[in-house]
Structures are given as C-alpha cells and as structure tokens.
N, C-alpha and C positions, 0 to 999 in steps of 0.2 A: 499090107498088114491084115492078118486074119482076125475078123471081129470075134470069132469064137474063142481064140486064144486071148484076146484082150479082155473079154468078159471073165474068163477063167482066172487070169492073172489079177484082175480087180478083186476077186474073192480072196486071194492070198495076201495082197497088199491093198487094204481098203482106202488108203489115202491116195487120191488120184494124182496129186502133184508129186508125191514121193515116187509113185510108180513111173511117171513120165521121166523123172530124173534118173531113176535106176535104168530104165530101158535106153534112154539116150546115151548115158555113159557107157553102157555095155555095147551098144551098137558102135560107138566110136572105137572101143577096144577091139571089137571084131573086125572093123574096117582097117585097123592098123596091123592086123595079122595075128591077133591072139587066137588061140585055139578055142573052139566051142566046147562047152562042158557036157554036151549031149550029142548023140548020134543024130544026124539030120539028113534029109533028102537033098541031093544036089538041086539047086534052083530055088531052095527055100530062102526067103529074104532074111537079112540080118535082124530086123525087128522081130520076125517070127521066131528066130533062134533065141533071141534074148527073152521074149515072152515065154517060150517053152522052158527056158532055164529057170525063170521065176516060178512057173507052175510046178516044176519038178523039184523045187527047193534047192537048186544047185547054187543059186545066188540069193542072198538075204540082205537085210538092212539092219542097221543099228542106229538108234537115235542118240544124239549127243545129250549128255546130262544138261539139265536146265541150269542156267547161270544163277548164282546165289542172289537172293534179294538184297537190296541196299541196307535193310534193317539188320540182316544177319552178317553183313560184311564188317570186318574190323578195319578201323581207320589207322593207318600207319603214319607216324610222324617222321618226316625226313629232317636230317640236320640242315641248318641254314648253310647256304653257299657263301663262302668267304673268298673274296678276291683281294689280291695284293695290288696296291697302287705302284705304278712305276716310279722310280726315284729320279 
C-alpha cells in the first residue's frame, strides 16, 4: 500500500475508521472480480486501486441518518393478546 495514496485519501475521507471500512470493502469487491473504476498499471495492488478510486471521487460514502431520540419517538399501544382455552 502506497503511503502517499493513503495520505491523499485521508484528506478526502477524514474519518479514519470510515476510510478503512471503505477500502476493505472495495478490495473485497475487486478480489471477487469487480472491475476497477479507474485505469491502473498492471501490478498495482488492490488496496492502491481502491485508494485511487477514493482520491478521484469514483467511490463515495453516505452516512446513515441518526436514529430518533427516545423523547421524540411515539409510543404505540398494542392490543392485548387473547388466547382461547381448549375445551
């Protein structure tokens, strides 16, 4: 893995944990046979390809919305469960 590519990708994705997850998932995809989104030199490692894709904004991330707070959530009342006794 090229440290220059890692530093450049860290500028695009400032959260280190998120960057690691993005790169690892993309490396798995490339290893399974997915096509790279960039032109690359033969012999370039899969991690370097994934980092270059992040740098060139070929892959991005989207954060999931935050779950609602308990104060904002509405409480739903469920009907009682009625069971019939066997005769």
